[in-house]
PDB file of N, CA, C and O in Angstrom:
ATOM      1  N   MET A   1     123.062  47.161  54.729  1.00  0.00           N
ATOM      2  CA  MET A   1     121.999  46.340  55.373  1.00  0.00           C
ATOM      3  C   MET A   1     122.464  44.835  55.576  1.00  0.00           C
ATOM      4  O   MET A   1     121.970  43.872  54.989  1.00  0.00           O
ATOM      5  N   SER A   2     123.482  44.789  56.491  1.00  0.00           N
ATOM      6  CA  SER A   2     124.066  43.530  56.674  1.00  0.00           C
ATOM      7  C   SER A   2     123.420  42.654  57.869  1.00  0.00           C
ATOM      8  O   SER A   2     123.655  41.447  57.934  1.00  0.00           O
ATOM      9  N   ASP A   3     122.693  43.232  58.702  1.00  0.00           N
ATOM     10  CA  ASP A   3     122.129  42.533  59.880  1.00  0.00           C
ATOM     11  C   ASP A   3     120.710  43.089  60.094  1.00  0.00           C
ATOM     12  O   ASP A   3     120.490  44.250  60.439  1.00  0.00           O
ATOM     13  N   VAL A   4     119.736  42.129  59.851  1.00  0.00           N
ATOM     14  CA  VAL A   4     118.315  42.587  59.965  1.00  0.00           C
ATOM     15  C   VAL A   4     117.682  41.569  61.049  1.00  0.00           C
ATOM     16  O   VAL A   4     117.859  40.352  61.015  1.00  0.00           O
ATOM     17  N   GLU A   5     116.966  42.216  61.956  1.00  0.00           N
ATOM     18  CA  GLU A   5     116.202  41.396  62.939  1.00  0.00           C
ATOM     19  C   GLU A   5     114.844  41.173  62.360  1.00  0.00           C
ATOM     20  O   GLU A   5     114.220  42.095  61.835  1.00  0.00           O
ATOM     21  N   TYR A   6     114.342  39.852  62.459  1.00  0.00           N
ATOM     22  CA  TYR A   6     113.086  39.619  61.895  1.00  0.00           C
ATOM     23  C   TYR A   6     112.455  38.358  62.647  1.00  0.00           C
ATOM     24  O   TYR A   6     112.930  37.232  62.498  1.00  0.00           O
ATOM     25  N   LYS A   7     111.510  38.581  63.348  1.00  0.00           N
ATOM     26  CA  LYS A   7     110.723  37.544  64.081  1.00  0.00           C
ATOM     27  C   LYS A   7     111.587  36.602  64.874  1.00  0.00           C
ATOM     28  O   LYS A   7     111.553  35.383  64.708  1.00  0.00           O
ATOM     29  N   ASP A   8     112.372  37.220  65.753  1.00  0.00           N
ATOM     30  CA  ASP A   8     113.266  36.447  66.667  1.00  0.00           C
ATOM     31  C   ASP A   8     114.343  35.746  65.924  1.00  0.00           C
ATOM     32  O   ASP A   8     114.875  34.762  66.436  1.00  0.00           O
ATOM     33  N   HIS A   9     114.695  36.170  64.780  1.00  0.00           N
ATOM     34  CA  HIS A   9     115.949  35.696  63.997  1.00  0.00           C
ATOM     35  C   HIS A   9     116.687  36.863  63.490  1.00  0.00           C
ATOM     36  O   HIS A   9     116.156  37.972  63.427  1.00  0.00           O
ATOM     37  N   ARG A  10     117.953  36.628  63.113  1.00  0.00           N
ATOM     38  CA  ARG A  10     118.753  37.622  62.520  1.00  0.00           C
ATOM     39  C   ARG A  10     119.081  37.138  61.127  1.00  0.00           C
ATOM     40  O   ARG A  10     119.412  35.966  60.946  1.00  0.00           O
ATOM     41  N   ILE A  11     118.997  38.019  60.129  1.00  0.00           N
ATOM     42  CA  ILE A  11     119.407  37.677  58.741  1.00  0.00           C
ATOM     43  C   ILE A  11     120.698  38.455  58.554  1.00  0.00           C
ATOM     44  O   ILE A  11     120.718  39.686  58.569  1.00  0.00           O
ATOM     45  N   VAL A  12     121.716  37.742  58.387  1.00  0.00           N
ATOM     46  CA  VAL A  12     123.094  38.282  58.175  1.00  0.00           C
ATOM     47  C   VAL A  12     123.670  37.981  56.843  1.00  0.00           C
ATOM     48  O   VAL A  12     123.345  36.951  56.253  1.00  0.00           O
ATOM     49  N   GLY A  13     124.522  38.843  56.333  1.00  0.00           N
ATOM     50  CA  GLY A  13     125.247  38.434  55.113  1.00  0.00           C
ATOM     51  C   GLY A  13     126.436  37.631  55.360  1.00  0.00           C
ATOM     52  O   GLY A  13     127.006  37.714  56.448  1.00  0.00           O
ATOM     53  N   ASP A  14     126.893  36.794  54.356  1.00  0.00           N
ATOM     54  CA  ASP A  14     127.944  35.887  54.506  1.00  0.00           C
ATOM     55  C   ASP A  14     129.361  36.448  54.272  1.00  0.00           C
ATOM     56  O   ASP A  14     130.375  35.758  54.379  1.00  0.00           O
ATOM     57  N   ASN A  15     129.349  37.839  53.922  1.00  0.00           N
ATOM     58  CA  ASN A  15     130.662  38.517  53.766  1.00  0.00           C
ATOM     59  C   ASN A  15     131.494  38.027  52.627  1.00  0.00           C
ATOM     60  O   ASN A  15     132.633  38.473  52.493  1.00  0.00           O
ATOM     61  N   THR A  16     131.022  37.157  51.808  1.00  0.00           N
ATOM     62  CA  THR A  16     131.801  36.808  50.686  1.00  0.00           C
ATOM     63  C   THR A  16     131.105  36.922  49.296  1.00  0.00           C
ATOM     64  O   THR A  16     131.607  37.595  48.396  1.00  0.00           O
ATOM     65  N   TYR A  17     129.951  36.253  49.151  1.00  0.00           N
ATOM     66  CA  TYR A  17     129.251  36.254  47.800  1.00  0.00           C
ATOM     67  C   TYR A  17     127.982  37.010  47.858  1.00  0.00           C
ATOM     68  O   TYR A  17     127.294  37.027  46.838  1.00  0.00           O
ATOM     69  N   GLY A  18     127.564  37.661  48.956  1.00  0.00           N
ATOM     70  CA  GLY A  18     126.370  38.435  49.007  1.00  0.00           C
ATOM     71  C   GLY A  18     125.107  37.546  49.410  1.00  0.00           C
ATOM     72  O   GLY A  18     123.973  38.021  49.341  1.00  0.00           O
ATOM     73  N   TYR A  19     125.327  36.322  49.805  1.00  0.00           N
ATOM     74  CA  TYR A  19     124.225  35.543  50.254  1.00  0.00           C
ATOM     75  C   TYR A  19     123.848  35.833  51.612  1.00  0.00           C
ATOM     76  O   TYR A  19     124.653  36.452  52.307  1.00  0.00           O
ATOM     77  N   LYS A  20     122.675  35.455  52.120  1.00  0.00           N
ATOM     78  CA  LYS A  20     122.138  35.772  53.460  1.00  0.00           C
ATOM     79  C   LYS A  20     121.993  34.481  54.194  1.00  0.00           C
ATOM     80  O   LYS A  20     121.670  33.472  53.568  1.00  0.00           O
ATOM     81  N   GLU A  21     122.202  34.447  55.428  1.00  0.00           N
ATOM     82  CA  GLU A  21     122.008  33.294  56.359  1.00  0.00           C
ATOM     83  C   GLU A  21     121.063  33.715  57.503  1.00  0.00           C
ATOM     84  O   GLU A  21     120.978  34.892  57.854  1.00  0.00           O
ATOM     85  N   ILE A  22     120.348  32.711  58.078  1.00  0.00           N
ATOM     86  CA  ILE A  22     119.483  33.052  59.177  1.00  0.00           C
ATOM     87  C   ILE A  22     120.185  32.552  60.505  1.00  0.00           C
ATOM     88  O   ILE A  22     120.599  31.395  60.580  1.00  0.00           O
ATOM     89  N   LYS A  23     120.300  33.381  61.472  1.00  0.00           N
ATOM     90  CA  LYS A  23     120.913  33.177  62.709  1.00  0.00           C
ATOM     91  C   LYS A  23     119.834  33.317  63.829  1.00  0.00           C
ATOM     92  O   LYS A  23     118.817  33.986  63.648  1.00  0.00           O
ATOM     93  N   PRO A  24     120.095  32.668  64.972  1.00  0.00           N
ATOM     94  CA  PRO A  24     119.133  32.966  66.143  1.00  0.00           C
ATOM     95  C   PRO A  24     119.403  34.406  66.675  1.00  0.00           C
ATOM     96  O   PRO A  24     120.521  34.920  66.657  1.00  0.00           O
ATOM     97  N   ALA A  25     118.279  35.010  67.150  1.00  0.00           N
ATOM     98  CA  ALA A  25     118.474  36.303  67.693  1.00  0.00           C
ATOM     99  C   ALA A  25     119.248  36.240  69.131  1.00  0.00           C
ATOM    100  O   ALA A  25     119.978  37.150  69.525  1.00  0.00           O
ATOM    101  N   GLY A  26     118.996  35.080  69.836  1.00  0.00           N
ATOM    102  CA  GLY A  26     119.677  34.918  71.095  1.00  0.00           C
ATOM    103  C   GLY A  26     120.508  33.745  71.081  1.00  0.00           C
ATOM    104  O   GLY A  26     121.239  33.546  70.111  1.00  0.00           O
ATOM    105  N   LYS A  27     120.475  32.912  72.094  1.00  0.00           N
ATOM    106  CA  LYS A  27     121.234  31.687  72.310  1.00  0.00           C
ATOM    107  C   LYS A  27     120.523  30.583  71.601  1.00  0.00           C
ATOM    108  O   LYS A  27     119.301  30.633  71.462  1.00  0.00           O
ATOM    109  N   GLY A  28     121.246  29.571  71.139  1.00  0.00           N
ATOM    110  CA  GLY A  28     120.567  28.379  70.485  1.00  0.00           C
ATOM    111  C   GLY A  28     121.026  28.359  69.068  1.00  0.00           C
ATOM    112  O   GLY A  28     122.036  28.935  68.663  1.00  0.00           O
ATOM    113  N   SER A  29     120.187  27.638  68.332  1.00  0.00           N
ATOM    114  CA  SER A  29     120.368  27.497  66.877  1.00  0.00           C
ATOM    115  C   SER A  29     119.151  27.568  66.193  1.00  0.00           C
ATOM    116  O   SER A  29     118.100  27.409  66.813  1.00  0.00           O
ATOM    117  N   VAL A  30     119.165  27.801  64.911  1.00  0.00           N
ATOM    118  CA  VAL A  30     117.924  27.765  64.052  1.00  0.00           C
ATOM    119  C   VAL A  30     117.496  26.314  63.656  1.00  0.00           C
ATOM    120  O   VAL A  30     118.282  25.366  63.649  1.00  0.00           O
ATOM    121  N   HIS A  31     116.291  26.243  63.355  1.00  0.00           N
ATOM    122  CA  HIS A  31     115.766  24.994  62.887  1.00  0.00           C
ATOM    123  C   HIS A  31     116.383  24.457  61.584  1.00  0.00           C
ATOM    124  O   HIS A  31     116.705  25.259  60.706  1.00  0.00           O
ATOM    125  N   LEU A  32     116.549  23.218  61.431  1.00  0.00           N
ATOM    126  CA  LEU A  32     117.122  22.760  60.165  1.00  0.00           C
ATOM    127  C   LEU A  32     116.538  23.130  58.888  1.00  0.00           C
ATOM    128  O   LEU A  32     117.238  23.152  57.876  1.00  0.00           O
ATOM    129  N   SER A  33     115.340  23.413  58.867  1.00  0.00           N
ATOM    130  CA  SER A  33     114.668  23.930  57.680  1.00  0.00           C
ATOM    131  C   SER A  33     115.058  25.333  57.353  1.00  0.00           C
ATOM    132  O   SER A  33     114.798  25.764  56.230  1.00  0.00           O
ATOM    133  N   LEU A  34     115.625  26.042  58.185  1.00  0.00           N
ATOM    134  CA  LEU A  34     116.002  27.493  58.043  1.00  0.00           C
ATOM    135  C   LEU A  34     117.513  27.566  57.700  1.00  0.00           C
ATOM    136  O   LEU A  34     117.978  28.652  57.353  1.00  0.00           O
ATOM    137  N   ARG A  35     118.272  26.514  57.775  1.00  0.00           N
ATOM    138  CA  ARG A  35     119.666  26.609  57.564  1.00  0.00           C
ATOM    139  C   ARG A  35     120.068  26.639  56.107  1.00  0.00           C
ATOM    140  O   ARG A  35     119.411  25.993  55.290  1.00  0.00           O
ATOM    141  N   GLY A  36     121.045  27.309  55.766  1.00  0.00           N
ATOM    142  CA  GLY A  36     121.502  27.409  54.331  1.00  0.00           C
ATOM    143  C   GLY A  36     121.733  28.803  53.913  1.00  0.00           C
ATOM    144  O   GLY A  36     121.783  29.729  54.721  1.00  0.00           O
ATOM    145  N   LYS A  37     121.870  28.937  52.668  1.00  0.00           N
ATOM    146  CA  LYS A  37     122.076  30.366  52.067  1.00  0.00           C
ATOM    147  C   LYS A  37     120.886  30.803  51.274  1.00  0.00           C
ATOM    148  O   LYS A  37     120.273  29.993  50.579  1.00  0.00           O
ATOM    149  N   TYR A  38     120.546  32.049  51.356  1.00  0.00           N
ATOM    150  CA  TYR A  38     119.474  32.745  50.663  1.00  0.00           C
ATOM    151  C   TYR A  38     120.039  33.851  49.807  1.00  0.00           C
ATOM    152  O   TYR A  38     121.015  34.485  50.208  1.00  0.00           O
ATOM    153  N   THR A  39     119.510  34.092  48.724  1.00  0.00           N
ATOM    154  CA  THR A  39     119.916  34.996  47.782  1.00  0.00           C
ATOM    155  C   THR A  39     119.532  36.419  48.151  1.00  0.00           C
ATOM    156  O   THR A  39     120.295  37.328  47.823  1.00  0.00           O
ATOM    157  N   THR A  40     118.388  36.688  48.822  1.00  0.00           N
ATOM    158  CA  THR A  40     117.962  37.981  49.225  1.00  0.00           C
ATOM    159  C   THR A  40     117.470  37.927  50.647  1.00  0.00           C
ATOM    160  O   THR A  40     117.254  36.848  51.199  1.00  0.00           O
ATOM    161  N   THR A  41     117.294  39.078  51.236  1.00  0.00           N
ATOM    162  CA  THR A  41     116.729  39.155  52.532  1.00  0.00           C
ATOM    163  C   THR A  41     115.277  38.769  52.505  1.00  0.00           C
ATOM    164  O   THR A  41     114.765  38.156  53.441  1.00  0.00           O
ATOM    165  N   GLN A  42     114.599  39.138  51.404  1.00  0.00           N
ATOM    166  CA  GLN A  42     113.165  38.879  51.318  1.00  0.00           C
ATOM    167  C   GLN A  42     113.011  37.396  51.164  1.00  0.00           C
ATOM    168  O   GLN A  42     112.013  36.901  51.689  1.00  0.00           O
ATOM    169  N   MET A  43     113.855  36.598  50.516  1.00  0.00           N
ATOM    170  CA  MET A  43     113.698  35.115  50.506  1.00  0.00           C
ATOM    171  C   MET A  43     113.935  34.495  51.971  1.00  0.00           C
ATOM    172  O   MET A  43     113.291  33.511  52.333  1.00  0.00           O
ATOM    173  N   ALA A  44     114.794  35.052  52.716  1.00  0.00           N
ATOM    174  CA  ALA A  44     115.084  34.537  54.027  1.00  0.00           C
ATOM    175  C   ALA A  44     113.765  34.946  54.924  1.00  0.00           C
ATOM    176  O   ALA A  44     113.320  34.143  55.744  1.00  0.00           O
ATOM    177  N   GLN A  45     113.225  36.106  54.745  1.00  0.00           N
ATOM    178  CA  GLN A  45     112.056  36.454  55.473  1.00  0.00           C
ATOM    179  C   GLN A  45     110.765  35.529  55.089  1.00  0.00           C
ATOM    180  O   GLN A  45     109.943  35.210  55.948  1.00  0.00           O
ATOM    181  N   ARG A  46     110.677  35.198  53.966  1.00  0.00           N
ATOM    182  CA  ARG A  46     109.648  34.237  53.534  1.00  0.00           C
ATOM    183  C   ARG A  46     109.835  32.954  54.129  1.00  0.00           C
ATOM    184  O   ARG A  46     108.860  32.401  54.638  1.00  0.00           O
ATOM    185  N   ALA A  47     111.068  32.347  54.135  1.00  0.00           N
ATOM    186  CA  ALA A  47     111.291  31.227  54.815  1.00  0.00           C
ATOM    187  C   ALA A  47     110.954  31.172  56.269  1.00  0.00           C
ATOM    188  O   ALA A  47     110.368  30.211  56.766  1.00  0.00           O
ATOM    189  N   ILE A  48     111.339  32.231  56.944  1.00  0.00           N
ATOM    190  CA  ILE A  48     111.012  32.468  58.424  1.00  0.00           C
ATOM    191  C   ILE A  48     109.529  32.465  58.641  1.00  0.00           C
ATOM    192  O   ILE A  48     109.014  31.873  59.590  1.00  0.00           O
ATOM    193  N   ASP A  49     108.851  33.140  57.741  1.00  0.00           N
ATOM    194  CA  ASP A  49     107.349  33.291  57.787  1.00  0.00           C
ATOM    195  C   ASP A  49     106.736  31.914  57.638  1.00  0.00           C
ATOM    196  O   ASP A  49     105.825  31.545  58.378  1.00  0.00           O
ATOM    197  N   SER A  50     107.231  31.169  56.693  1.00  0.00           N
ATOM    198  CA  SER A  50     106.768  29.790  56.383  1.00  0.00           C
ATOM    199  C   SER A  50     106.985  28.890  57.651  1.00  0.00           C
ATOM    200  O   SER A  50     106.094  28.149  58.067  1.00  0.00           O
ATOM    201  N   TYR A  51     108.139  28.989  58.202  1.00  0.00           N
ATOM    202  CA  TYR A  51     108.496  28.131  59.298  1.00  0.00           C
ATOM    203  C   TYR A  51     107.603  28.542  60.612  1.00  0.00           C
ATOM    204  O   TYR A  51     107.109  27.684  61.343  1.00  0.00           O
ATOM    205  N   VAL A  52     107.461  29.869  60.816  1.00  0.00           N
ATOM    206  CA  VAL A  52     106.695  30.305  61.943  1.00  0.00           C
ATOM    207  C   VAL A  52     105.242  29.886  61.878  1.00  0.00           C
ATOM    208  O   VAL A  52     104.636  29.463  62.862  1.00  0.00           O
ATOM    209  N   GLU A  53     104.706  30.025  60.664  1.00  0.00           N
ATOM    210  CA  GLU A  53     103.249  29.565  60.452  1.00  0.00           C
ATOM    211  C   GLU A  53     103.077  28.089  60.672  1.00  0.00           C
ATOM    212  O   GLU A  53     102.072  27.662  61.240  1.00  0.00           O
ATOM    213  N   LYS A  54     104.068  27.268  60.220  1.00  0.00           N
ATOM    214  CA  LYS A  54     104.014  25.854  60.334  1.00  0.00           C
ATOM    215  C   LYS A  54     104.067  25.456  61.822  1.00  0.00           C
ATOM    216  O   LYS A  54     103.383  24.536  62.269  1.00  0.00           O
ATOM    217  N   VAL A  55     104.887  26.171  62.545  1.00  0.00           N
ATOM    218  CA  VAL A  55     104.982  25.820  64.002  1.00  0.00           C
ATOM    219  C   VAL A  55     103.744  26.292  64.715  1.00  0.00           C
ATOM    220  O   VAL A  55     103.224  25.560  65.557  1.00  0.00           O
ATOM    221  N   LYS A  56     103.234  27.493  64.421  1.00  0.00           N
ATOM    222  CA  LYS A  56     102.013  27.850  65.044  1.00  0.00           C
ATOM    223  C   LYS A  56     100.871  27.014  64.793  1.00  0.00           C
ATOM    224  O   LYS A  56     100.048  26.844  65.692  1.00  0.00           O
ATOM    225  N   VAL A  57     100.721  26.429  63.573  1.00  0.00           N
ATOM    226  CA  VAL A  57      99.600  25.511  63.221  1.00  0.00           C
ATOM    227  C   VAL A  57      99.865  24.182  63.977  1.00  0.00           C
ATOM    228  O   VAL A  57      98.930  23.594  64.521  1.00  0.00           O
ATOM    229  N   THR A  58     101.083  23.723  64.014  1.00  0.00           N
ATOM    230  CA  THR A  58     101.317  22.455  64.653  1.00  0.00           C
ATOM    231  C   THR A  58     101.018  22.502  66.173  1.00  0.00           C
ATOM    232  O   THR A  58     100.487  21.553  66.749  1.00  0.00           O
ATOM    233  N   LYS A  59     101.378  23.640  66.792  1.00  0.00           N
ATOM    234  CA  LYS A  59     101.127  23.786  68.162  1.00  0.00           C
ATOM    235  C   LYS A  59      99.674  23.949  68.514  1.00  0.00           C
ATOM    236  O   LYS A  59      99.230  23.598  69.608  1.00  0.00           O
ATOM    237  N   GLY A  60      98.941  24.490  67.559  1.00  0.00           N
ATOM    238  CA  GLY A  60      97.485  24.773  67.815  1.00  0.00           C
ATOM    239  C   GLY A  60      96.613  23.537  67.616  1.00  0.00           C
ATOM    240  O   GLY A  60      95.438  23.550  67.983  1.00  0.00           O
ATOM    241  N   VAL A  61      97.167  22.469  67.041  1.00  0.00           N
ATOM    242  CA  VAL A  61      96.336  21.292  66.698  1.00  0.00           C
ATOM    243  C   VAL A  61      96.203  20.523  68.039  1.00  0.00           C
ATOM    244  O   VAL A  61      97.139  20.350  68.819  1.00  0.00           O
ATOM    245  N   LYS A  62      94.880  20.063  68.225  1.00  0.00           N
ATOM    246  CA  LYS A  62      94.575  19.237  69.353  1.00  0.00           C
ATOM    247  C   LYS A  62      94.189  17.945  68.786  1.00  0.00           C
ATOM    248  O   LYS A  62      93.521  17.847  67.756  1.00  0.00           O
ATOM    249  N   THR A  63      94.651  16.877  69.526  1.00  0.00           N
ATOM    250  CA  THR A  63      94.288  15.558  69.068  1.00  0.00           C
ATOM    251  C   THR A  63      93.524  14.863  70.218  1.00  0.00           C
ATOM    252  O   THR A  63      93.749  15.115  71.402  1.00  0.00           O
ATOM    253  N   ASP A  64      92.635  14.000  69.800  1.00  0.00           N
ATOM    254  CA  ASP A  64      91.750  13.177  70.882  1.00  0.00           C
ATOM    255  C   ASP A  64      92.423  11.894  71.306  1.00  0.00           C
ATOM    256  O   ASP A  64      91.879  11.153  72.125  1.00  0.00           O
TER     257      ASP A  64
END
């Protein structure tokens, strides 16, 4: 289980210590809050979920 697609991101192994990294599914880069190493795929998925939820809430807010 080295490469997992999850919500327009790829979770890949670092091939050395077993940590996971989040990469973009296509071109571009990931947001700063998603960069770094994760110990498990589930931890990376939670970080993606948190980021996607934050972006969705921010885009849905209307100001007067």
